[in-house]
All heavy atoms as atom14 arrays in JSON, in Angstrom:
{
  "sequence": "MDRQIIDQKLESLRRCLERIRQKCPVTAQELINDIDLQDIIA",
  "atom14_mask": [
    [1, 1, 1, 1, 1, 1, 1, 1, 0, 0, 0, 0, 0, 0],
    [1, 1, 1, 1, 1, 1, 1, 1, 0, 0, 0, 0, 0, 0],
    [1, 1, 1, 1, 1, 1, 1, 1, 1, 1, 1, 0, 0, 0],
    [1, 1, 1, 1, 1, 1, 1, 1, 1, 0, 0, 0, 0, 0],
    [1, 1, 1, 1, 1, 1, 1, 1, 0, 0, 0, 0, 0, 0],
    [1, 1, 1, 1, 1, 1, 1, 1, 0, 0, 0, 0, 0, 0],
    [1, 1, 1, 1, 1, 1, 1, 1, 0, 0, 0, 0, 0, 0],
    [1, 1, 1, 1, 1, 1, 1, 1, 1, 0, 0, 0, 0, 0],
    [1, 1, 1, 1, 1, 1, 1, 1, 1, 0, 0, 0, 0, 0],
    [1, 1, 1, 1, 1, 1, 1, 1, 0, 0, 0, 0, 0, 0],
    [1, 1, 1, 1, 1, 1, 1, 1, 1, 0, 0, 0, 0, 0],
    [1, 1, 1, 1, 1, 1, 0, 0, 0, 0, 0, 0, 0, 0],
    [1, 1, 1, 1, 1, 1, 1, 1, 0, 0, 0, 0, 0, 0],
    [1, 1, 1, 1, 1, 1, 1, 1, 1, 1, 1, 0, 0, 0],
    [1, 1, 1, 1, 1, 1, 1, 1, 1, 1, 1, 0, 0, 0],
    [1, 1, 1, 1, 1, 1, 0, 0, 0, 0, 0, 0, 0, 0],
    [1, 1, 1, 1, 1, 1, 1, 1, 0, 0, 0, 0, 0, 0],
    [1, 1, 1, 1, 1, 1, 1, 1, 1, 0, 0, 0, 0, 0],
    [1, 1, 1, 1, 1, 1, 1, 1, 1, 1, 1, 0, 0, 0],
    [1, 1, 1, 1, 1, 1, 1, 1, 0, 0, 0, 0, 0, 0],
    [1, 1, 1, 1, 1, 1, 1, 1, 1, 1, 1, 0, 0, 0],
    [1, 1, 1, 1, 1, 1, 1, 1, 1, 0, 0, 0, 0, 0],
    [1, 1, 1, 1, 1, 1, 1, 1, 1, 0, 0, 0, 0, 0],
    [1, 1, 1, 1, 1, 1, 0, 0, 0, 0, 0, 0, 0, 0],
    [1, 1, 1, 1, 1, 1, 1, 0, 0, 0, 0, 0, 0, 0],
    [1, 1, 1, 1, 1, 1, 1, 0, 0, 0, 0, 0, 0, 0],
    [1, 1, 1, 1, 1, 1, 1, 0, 0, 0, 0, 0, 0, 0],
    [1, 1, 1, 1, 1, 0, 0, 0, 0, 0, 0, 0, 0, 0],
    [1, 1, 1, 1, 1, 1, 1, 1, 1, 0, 0, 0, 0, 0],
    [1, 1, 1, 1, 1, 1, 1, 1, 1, 0, 0, 0, 0, 0],
    [1, 1, 1, 1, 1, 1, 1, 1, 0, 0, 0, 0, 0, 0],
    [1, 1, 1, 1, 1, 1, 1, 1, 0, 0, 0, 0, 0, 0],
    [1, 1, 1, 1, 1, 1, 1, 1, 0, 0, 0, 0, 0, 0],
    [1, 1, 1, 1, 1, 1, 1, 1, 0, 0, 0, 0, 0, 0],
    [1, 1, 1, 1, 1, 1, 1, 1, 0, 0, 0, 0, 0, 0],
    [1, 1, 1, 1, 1, 1, 1, 1, 0, 0, 0, 0, 0, 0],
    [1, 1, 1, 1, 1, 1, 1, 1, 0, 0, 0, 0, 0, 0],
    [1, 1, 1, 1, 1, 1, 1, 1, 1, 0, 0, 0, 0, 0],
    [1, 1, 1, 1, 1, 1, 1, 1, 0, 0, 0, 0, 0, 0],
    [1, 1, 1, 1, 1, 1, 1, 1, 0, 0, 0, 0, 0, 0],
    [1, 1, 1, 1, 1, 1, 1, 1, 0, 0, 0, 0, 0, 0],
    [1, 1, 1, 1, 1, 0, 0, 0, 0, 0, 0, 0, 0, 0]
  ],
  "atom14_positions": [
    [[-8.64, -4.58, 45.2], [-8.11, -5.22, 44.01], [-6.73, -5.78, 44.32], [-5.96, -5.18, 45.05], [-8.06, -4.2, 42.87], [-8.08, -4.79, 41.5], [-8.07, -3.5, 40.23], [-9.42, -4.05, 39.26], [0.0, 0.0, 0.0], [0.0, 0.0, 0.0], [0.0, 0.0, 0.0], [0.0, 0.0, 0.0], [0.0, 0.0, 0.0], [0.0, 0.0, 0.0]],
    [[-6.44, -6.91, 43.74], [-5.16, -7.58, 43.95], [-4.01, -6.75, 43.36], [-4.1, -6.25, 42.24], [-5.22, -8.95, 43.28], [-3.99, -9.8, 43.49], [-3.06, -9.36, 44.2], [-3.96, -10.91, 42.94], [0.0, 0.0, 0.0], [0.0, 0.0, 0.0], [0.0, 0.0, 0.0], [0.0, 0.0, 0.0], [0.0, 0.0, 0.0], [0.0, 0.0, 0.0]],
    [[-2.95, -6.63, 44.12], [-1.79, -5.82, 43.7], [-1.2, -6.34, 42.39], [-0.78, -5.55, 41.54], [-0.74, -5.83, 44.82], [0.49, -5.03, 44.53], [0.16, -3.58, 44.4], [1.32, -2.85, 43.91], [1.38, -1.57, 43.8], [0.36, -0.83, 44.15], [2.44, -0.99, 43.34], [0.0, 0.0, 0.0], [0.0, 0.0, 0.0], [0.0, 0.0, 0.0]],
    [[-1.18, -7.63, 42.2], [-0.62, -8.21, 40.97], [-1.45, -7.8, 39.76], [-0.9, -7.47, 38.7], [-0.57, -9.74, 41.08], [0.1, -10.38, 39.89], [0.21, -11.89, 40.04], [-0.34, -12.47, 40.96], [0.93, -12.51, 39.14], [0.0, 0.0, 0.0], [0.0, 0.0, 0.0], [0.0, 0.0, 0.0], [0.0, 0.0, 0.0], [0.0, 0.0, 0.0]],
    [[-2.75, -7.76, 39.89], [-3.63, -7.35, 38.79], [-3.38, -5.88, 38.46], [-3.28, -5.49, 37.29], [-5.11, -7.58, 39.15], [-5.38, -9.08, 39.23], [-6.03, -6.92, 38.12], [-6.74, -9.43, 39.78], [0.0, 0.0, 0.0], [0.0, 0.0, 0.0], [0.0, 0.0, 0.0], [0.0, 0.0, 0.0], [0.0, 0.0, 0.0], [0.0, 0.0, 0.0]],
    [[-3.25, -5.06, 39.49], [-2.97, -3.63, 39.28], [-1.64, -3.46, 38.56], [-1.54, -2.68, 37.61], [-2.97, -2.88, 40.62], [-4.39, -2.87, 41.21], [-2.45, -1.45, 40.45], [-4.47, -2.37, 42.62], [0.0, 0.0, 0.0], [0.0, 0.0, 0.0], [0.0, 0.0, 0.0], [0.0, 0.0, 0.0], [0.0, 0.0, 0.0], [0.0, 0.0, 0.0]],
    [[-0.62, -4.19, 38.99], [0.69, -4.11, 38.34], [0.62, -4.52, 36.87], [1.24, -3.9, 36.01], [1.72, -4.97, 39.08], [2.12, -4.38, 40.41], [1.9, -3.17, 40.64], [2.67, -5.14, 41.25], [0.0, 0.0, 0.0], [0.0, 0.0, 0.0], [0.0, 0.0, 0.0], [0.0, 0.0, 0.0], [0.0, 0.0, 0.0], [0.0, 0.0, 0.0]],
    [[-0.14, -5.56, 36.58], [-0.29, -6.02, 35.19], [-0.99, -4.97, 34.34], [-0.6, -4.71, 33.2], [-1.05, -7.34, 35.15], [-0.28, -8.51, 35.69], [-1.12, -9.77, 35.84], [-2.34, -9.73, 35.74], [-0.45, -10.88, 36.09], [0.0, 0.0, 0.0], [0.0, 0.0, 0.0], [0.0, 0.0, 0.0], [0.0, 0.0, 0.0], [0.0, 0.0, 0.0]],
    [[-2.01, -4.36, 34.9], [-2.73, -3.32, 34.17], [-1.85, -2.09, 33.93], [-1.87, -1.49, 32.86], [-4.01, -2.93, 34.91], [-5.06, -4.03, 34.86], [-6.33, -3.6, 35.53], [-7.37, -4.71, 35.51], [-7.92, -4.97, 34.2], [0.0, 0.0, 0.0], [0.0, 0.0, 0.0], [0.0, 0.0, 0.0], [0.0, 0.0, 0.0], [0.0, 0.0, 0.0]],
    [[-1.05, -1.73, 34.93], [-0.12, -0.61, 34.76], [0.91, -0.91, 33.68], [1.24, -0.04, 32.87], [0.57, -0.29, 36.09], [-0.28, 0.43, 37.13], [0.46, 0.49, 38.46], [-0.64, 1.81, 36.65], [0.0, 0.0, 0.0], [0.0, 0.0, 0.0], [0.0, 0.0, 0.0], [0.0, 0.0, 0.0], [0.0, 0.0, 0.0], [0.0, 0.0, 0.0]],
    [[1.42, -2.13, 33.66], [2.4, -2.49, 32.63], [1.76, -2.44, 31.25], [2.39, -1.98, 30.28], [2.97, -3.88, 32.9], [4.03, -4.31, 31.92], [5.2, -3.34, 31.84], [5.56, -2.72, 32.85], [5.76, -3.19, 30.72], [0.0, 0.0, 0.0], [0.0, 0.0, 0.0], [0.0, 0.0, 0.0], [0.0, 0.0, 0.0], [0.0, 0.0, 0.0]],
    [[0.53, -2.88, 31.13], [-0.18, -2.8, 29.85], [-0.33, -1.35, 29.41], [-0.12, -1.03, 28.23], [-1.54, -3.47, 29.99], [-2.28, -3.34, 28.82], [0.0, 0.0, 0.0], [0.0, 0.0, 0.0], [0.0, 0.0, 0.0], [0.0, 0.0, 0.0], [0.0, 0.0, 0.0], [0.0, 0.0, 0.0], [0.0, 0.0, 0.0], [0.0, 0.0, 0.0]],
    [[-0.68, -0.48, 30.33], [-0.79, 0.95, 30.0], [0.55, 1.53, 29.58], [0.61, 2.34, 28.64], [-1.34, 1.72, 31.2], [-2.82, 1.53, 31.49], [-3.19, 2.16, 32.83], [-3.66, 2.1, 30.37], [0.0, 0.0, 0.0], [0.0, 0.0, 0.0], [0.0, 0.0, 0.0], [0.0, 0.0, 0.0], [0.0, 0.0, 0.0], [0.0, 0.0, 0.0]],
    [[1.62, 1.13, 30.24], [2.96, 1.61, 29.86], [3.3, 1.2, 28.43], [3.84, 2.0, 27.66], [4.01, 1.07, 30.83], [4.02, 1.74, 32.16], [5.16, 1.22, 33.05], [4.97, 1.64, 34.42], [4.52, 0.88, 35.4], [4.22, -0.39, 35.2], [4.37, 1.36, 36.63], [0.0, 0.0, 0.0], [0.0, 0.0, 0.0], [0.0, 0.0, 0.0]],
    [[2.98, -0.04, 28.08], [3.24, -0.51, 26.71], [2.42, 0.29, 25.7], [2.93, 0.67, 24.64], [2.94, -2.0, 26.59], [3.99, -2.89, 27.22], [3.8, -4.35, 26.83], [2.47, -4.87, 27.08], [2.06, -5.46, 28.21], [2.9, -5.63, 29.2], [0.83, -5.9, 28.32], [0.0, 0.0, 0.0], [0.0, 0.0, 0.0], [0.0, 0.0, 0.0]],
    [[1.18, 0.56, 26.03], [0.32, 1.35, 25.14], [0.88, 2.75, 24.95], [0.93, 3.27, 23.83], [-1.1, 1.42, 25.69], [-2.01, -0.13, 25.59], [0.0, 0.0, 0.0], [0.0, 0.0, 0.0], [0.0, 0.0, 0.0], [0.0, 0.0, 0.0], [0.0, 0.0, 0.0], [0.0, 0.0, 0.0], [0.0, 0.0, 0.0], [0.0, 0.0, 0.0]],
    [[1.3, 3.37, 26.03], [1.86, 4.72, 25.94], [3.14, 4.74, 25.12], [3.37, 5.66, 24.32], [2.12, 5.29, 27.34], [0.87, 5.68, 28.12], [1.23, 6.02, 29.56], [0.17, 6.85, 27.46], [0.0, 0.0, 0.0], [0.0, 0.0, 0.0], [0.0, 0.0, 0.0], [0.0, 0.0, 0.0], [0.0, 0.0, 0.0], [0.0, 0.0, 0.0]],
    [[3.97, 3.73, 25.28], [5.21, 3.66, 24.51], [4.89, 3.5, 23.02], [5.53, 4.12, 22.17], [6.09, 2.52, 24.99], [7.4, 2.42, 24.25], [8.25, 3.69, 24.3], [8.19, 4.42, 25.32], [8.97, 3.97, 23.32], [0.0, 0.0, 0.0], [0.0, 0.0, 0.0], [0.0, 0.0, 0.0], [0.0, 0.0, 0.0], [0.0, 0.0, 0.0]],
    [[3.91, 2.7, 22.71], [3.51, 2.51, 21.31], [3.01, 3.83, 20.73], [3.33, 4.19, 19.59], [2.42, 1.45, 21.22], [2.07, 1.09, 19.82], [1.18, -0.12, 19.79], [0.81, -0.4, 18.42], [-0.4, -0.76, 18.03], [-1.35, -0.93, 18.91], [-0.66, -0.98, 16.77], [0.0, 0.0, 0.0], [0.0, 0.0, 0.0], [0.0, 0.0, 0.0]],
    [[2.24, 4.56, 21.5], [1.75, 5.86, 21.05], [2.93, 6.81, 20.8], [2.98, 7.5, 19.79], [0.76, 6.47, 22.06], [-0.53, 5.66, 22.05], [0.48, 7.93, 21.75], [-1.47, 5.99, 23.19], [0.0, 0.0, 0.0], [0.0, 0.0, 0.0], [0.0, 0.0, 0.0], [0.0, 0.0, 0.0], [0.0, 0.0, 0.0], [0.0, 0.0, 0.0]],
    [[3.88, 6.83, 21.73], [5.06, 7.69, 21.55], [5.82, 7.34, 20.28], [6.28, 8.22, 19.56], [5.99, 7.57, 22.76], [5.53, 8.31, 23.96], [6.57, 8.26, 25.08], [5.96, 8.61, 26.33], [5.6, 7.76, 27.29], [5.85, 6.47, 27.17], [5.02, 8.18, 28.39], [0.0, 0.0, 0.0], [0.0, 0.0, 0.0], [0.0, 0.0, 0.0]],
    [[5.97, 6.04, 20.01], [6.7, 5.6, 18.82], [5.97, 5.97, 17.53], [6.61, 6.24, 16.51], [6.92, 4.09, 18.86], [7.88, 3.64, 19.92], [7.95, 2.13, 20.03], [7.22, 1.4, 19.37], [8.84, 1.66, 20.87], [0.0, 0.0, 0.0], [0.0, 0.0, 0.0], [0.0, 0.0, 0.0], [0.0, 0.0, 0.0], [0.0, 0.0, 0.0]],
    [[4.67, 5.96, 17.56], [3.87, 6.2, 16.36], [3.42, 7.64, 16.2], [2.86, 8.0, 15.17], [2.63, 5.29, 16.36], [2.95, 3.83, 16.32], [3.62, 3.46, 15.02], [3.88, 1.97, 14.94], [4.46, 1.58, 13.68], [0.0, 0.0, 0.0], [0.0, 0.0, 0.0], [0.0, 0.0, 0.0], [0.0, 0.0, 0.0], [0.0, 0.0, 0.0]],
    [[3.66, 8.46, 17.19], [3.2, 9.85, 17.13], [3.87, 10.58, 15.96], [5.09, 10.63, 15.86], [3.52, 10.55, 18.45], [2.69, 12.12, 18.61], [0.0, 0.0, 0.0], [0.0, 0.0, 0.0], [0.0, 0.0, 0.0], [0.0, 0.0, 0.0], [0.0, 0.0, 0.0], [0.0, 0.0, 0.0], [0.0, 0.0, 0.0], [0.0, 0.0, 0.0]],
    [[3.08, 11.11, 15.06], [3.65, 11.79, 13.89], [4.3, 13.12, 14.28], [3.97, 13.72, 15.3], [2.45, 12.02, 13.0], [1.29, 12.07, 13.92], [1.63, 11.15, 15.07], [0.0, 0.0, 0.0], [0.0, 0.0, 0.0], [0.0, 0.0, 0.0], [0.0, 0.0, 0.0], [0.0, 0.0, 0.0], [0.0, 0.0, 0.0], [0.0, 0.0, 0.0]],
    [[5.2, 13.56, 13.42], [5.91, 14.81, 13.65], [4.98, 16.01, 13.47], [5.05, 16.98, 14.22], [7.13, 14.91, 12.7], [7.83, 16.25, 12.86], [8.09, 13.76, 12.96], [0.0, 0.0, 0.0], [0.0, 0.0, 0.0], [0.0, 0.0, 0.0], [0.0, 0.0, 0.0], [0.0, 0.0, 0.0], [0.0, 0.0, 0.0], [0.0, 0.0, 0.0]],
    [[4.09, 15.91, 12.5], [3.2, 17.04, 12.24], [1.73, 16.6, 12.33], [1.4, 15.42, 12.17], [3.42, 17.61, 10.83], [3.02, 16.63, 9.86], [4.87, 18.01, 10.61], [0.0, 0.0, 0.0], [0.0, 0.0, 0.0], [0.0, 0.0, 0.0], [0.0, 0.0, 0.0], [0.0, 0.0, 0.0], [0.0, 0.0, 0.0], [0.0, 0.0, 0.0]],
    [[0.88, 17.57, 12.55], [-0.55, 17.3, 12.6], [-1.05, 16.84, 11.23], [-1.96, 16.0, 11.14], [-1.3, 18.55, 13.04], [0.0, 0.0, 0.0], [0.0, 0.0, 0.0], [0.0, 0.0, 0.0], [0.0, 0.0, 0.0], [0.0, 0.0, 0.0], [0.0, 0.0, 0.0], [0.0, 0.0, 0.0], [0.0, 0.0, 0.0], [0.0, 0.0, 0.0]],
    [[-0.45, 17.35, 10.17], [-0.87, 16.96, 8.82], [-0.64, 15.47, 8.58], [-1.46, 14.8, 7.95], [-0.12, 17.79, 7.77], [-0.68, 17.64, 6.37], [-2.13, 18.1, 6.27], [-2.51, 19.13, 6.79], [-2.95, 17.31, 5.6], [0.0, 0.0, 0.0], [0.0, 0.0, 0.0], [0.0, 0.0, 0.0], [0.0, 0.0, 0.0], [0.0, 0.0, 0.0]],
    [[0.48, 14.94, 9.08], [0.72, 13.5, 8.96], [-0.39, 12.71, 9.65], [-0.84, 11.69, 9.11], [2.06, 13.12, 9.6], [3.28, 13.53, 8.82], [4.55, 13.13, 9.55], [4.84, 11.92, 9.61], [5.23, 14.02, 10.07], [0.0, 0.0, 0.0], [0.0, 0.0, 0.0], [0.0, 0.0, 0.0], [0.0, 0.0, 0.0], [0.0, 0.0, 0.0]],
    [[-0.8, 13.17, 10.8], [-1.87, 12.49, 11.53], [-3.18, 12.56, 10.76], [-3.9, 11.56, 10.66], [-2.03, 13.11, 12.92], [-3.08, 12.48, 13.82], [-2.8, 11.0, 14.06], [-3.15, 13.23, 15.14], [0.0, 0.0, 0.0], [0.0, 0.0, 0.0], [0.0, 0.0, 0.0], [0.0, 0.0, 0.0], [0.0, 0.0, 0.0], [0.0, 0.0, 0.0]],
    [[-3.47, 13.7, 10.2], [-4.7, 13.87, 9.42], [-4.72, 12.91, 8.23], [-5.76, 12.34, 7.89], [-4.83, 15.33, 8.95], [-5.11, 16.23, 10.15], [-5.91, 15.49, 7.88], [-4.98, 17.71, 9.86], [0.0, 0.0, 0.0], [0.0, 0.0, 0.0], [0.0, 0.0, 0.0], [0.0, 0.0, 0.0], [0.0, 0.0, 0.0], [0.0, 0.0, 0.0]],
    [[-3.56, 12.7, 7.62], [-3.48, 11.9, 6.4], [-3.33, 10.41, 6.65], [-3.42, 9.62, 5.7], [-2.3, 12.38, 5.54], [-2.52, 13.77, 5.0], [-3.63, 14.21, 4.81], [-1.42, 14.48, 4.79], [0.0, 0.0, 0.0], [0.0, 0.0, 0.0], [0.0, 0.0, 0.0], [0.0, 0.0, 0.0], [0.0, 0.0, 0.0], [0.0, 0.0, 0.0]],
    [[-3.11, 9.98, 7.88], [-2.84, 8.56, 8.15], [-3.86, 7.99, 9.13], [-3.78, 8.17, 10.33], [-1.43, 8.41, 8.72], [-0.96, 6.97, 8.74], [-1.81, 6.07, 8.92], [0.25, 6.75, 8.6], [0.0, 0.0, 0.0], [0.0, 0.0, 0.0], [0.0, 0.0, 0.0], [0.0, 0.0, 0.0], [0.0, 0.0, 0.0], [0.0, 0.0, 0.0]],
    [[-4.84, 7.28, 8.58], [-5.91, 6.73, 9.41], [-5.39, 5.68, 10.39], [-5.92, 5.53, 11.49], [-7.04, 6.18, 8.54], [-8.28, 5.9, 9.39], [-6.67, 4.93, 7.83], [-9.47, 6.64, 8.95], [0.0, 0.0, 0.0], [0.0, 0.0, 0.0], [0.0, 0.0, 0.0], [0.0, 0.0, 0.0], [0.0, 0.0, 0.0], [0.0, 0.0, 0.0]],
    [[-4.33, 4.95, 10.02], [-3.76, 3.96, 10.94], [-3.17, 4.63, 12.17], [-3.37, 4.15, 13.29], [-2.68, 3.12, 10.24], [-3.26, 2.19, 9.19], [-4.42, 1.74, 9.37], [-2.56, 1.9, 8.21], [0.0, 0.0, 0.0], [0.0, 0.0, 0.0], [0.0, 0.0, 0.0], [0.0, 0.0, 0.0], [0.0, 0.0, 0.0], [0.0, 0.0, 0.0]],
    [[-2.48, 5.73, 11.98], [-1.94, 6.47, 13.12], [-3.07, 7.0, 14.0], [-2.99, 6.96, 15.23], [-1.07, 7.63, 12.66], [0.3, 7.29, 12.11], [1.01, 8.54, 11.62], [1.14, 6.58, 13.15], [0.0, 0.0, 0.0], [0.0, 0.0, 0.0], [0.0, 0.0, 0.0], [0.0, 0.0, 0.0], [0.0, 0.0, 0.0], [0.0, 0.0, 0.0]],
    [[-4.13, 7.46, 13.38], [-5.28, 7.93, 14.14], [-5.85, 6.82, 15.02], [-6.16, 7.03, 16.19], [-6.36, 8.46, 13.21], [-5.97, 9.72, 12.48], [-7.0, 10.1, 11.43], [-8.19, 9.79, 11.55], [-6.55, 10.79, 10.39], [0.0, 0.0, 0.0], [0.0, 0.0, 0.0], [0.0, 0.0, 0.0], [0.0, 0.0, 0.0], [0.0, 0.0, 0.0]],
    [[-5.97, 5.62, 14.46], [-6.48, 4.48, 15.22], [-5.56, 4.11, 16.38], [-6.02, 3.83, 17.47], [-6.67, 3.27, 14.31], [-7.87, 3.38, 13.4], [-8.74, 4.26, 13.67], [-7.96, 2.61, 12.44], [0.0, 0.0, 0.0], [0.0, 0.0, 0.0], [0.0, 0.0, 0.0], [0.0, 0.0, 0.0], [0.0, 0.0, 0.0], [0.0, 0.0, 0.0]],
    [[-4.26, 4.09, 16.12], [-3.3, 3.73, 17.16], [-3.36, 4.73, 18.31], [-3.4, 4.34, 19.47], [-1.87, 3.67, 16.57], [-1.74, 2.45, 15.66], [-0.82, 3.59, 17.69], [-0.48, 2.45, 14.82], [0.0, 0.0, 0.0], [0.0, 0.0, 0.0], [0.0, 0.0, 0.0], [0.0, 0.0, 0.0], [0.0, 0.0, 0.0], [0.0, 0.0, 0.0]],
    [[-3.4, 5.99, 17.98], [-3.39, 7.02, 19.02], [-4.72, 7.03, 19.77], [-4.75, 7.25, 20.98], [-3.04, 8.38, 18.42], [-1.57, 8.35, 17.97], [-3.28, 9.51, 19.4], [-1.12, 9.55, 17.19], [0.0, 0.0, 0.0], [0.0, 0.0, 0.0], [0.0, 0.0, 0.0], [0.0, 0.0, 0.0], [0.0, 0.0, 0.0], [0.0, 0.0, 0.0]],
    [[-5.8, 6.79, 19.06], [-7.12, 6.74, 19.72], [-7.17, 5.58, 20.68], [-7.73, 5.65, 21.75], [-8.23, 6.63, 18.69], [0.0, 0.0, 0.0], [0.0, 0.0, 0.0], [0.0, 0.0, 0.0], [0.0, 0.0, 0.0], [0.0, 0.0, 0.0], [0.0, 0.0, 0.0], [0.0, 0.0, 0.0], [0.0, 0.0, 0.0], [0.0, 0.0, 0.0]]
  ]
}
């Protein structure tokens, strides 16, 4: 696989992980009550 493609895919994964970190609720109850957060984390 081309190194540039791998780098692009890794950067995309980093962005996804950062988004998950930003949206991660403080409590499990918040996650249970918020379907949008569930979708983002999934």
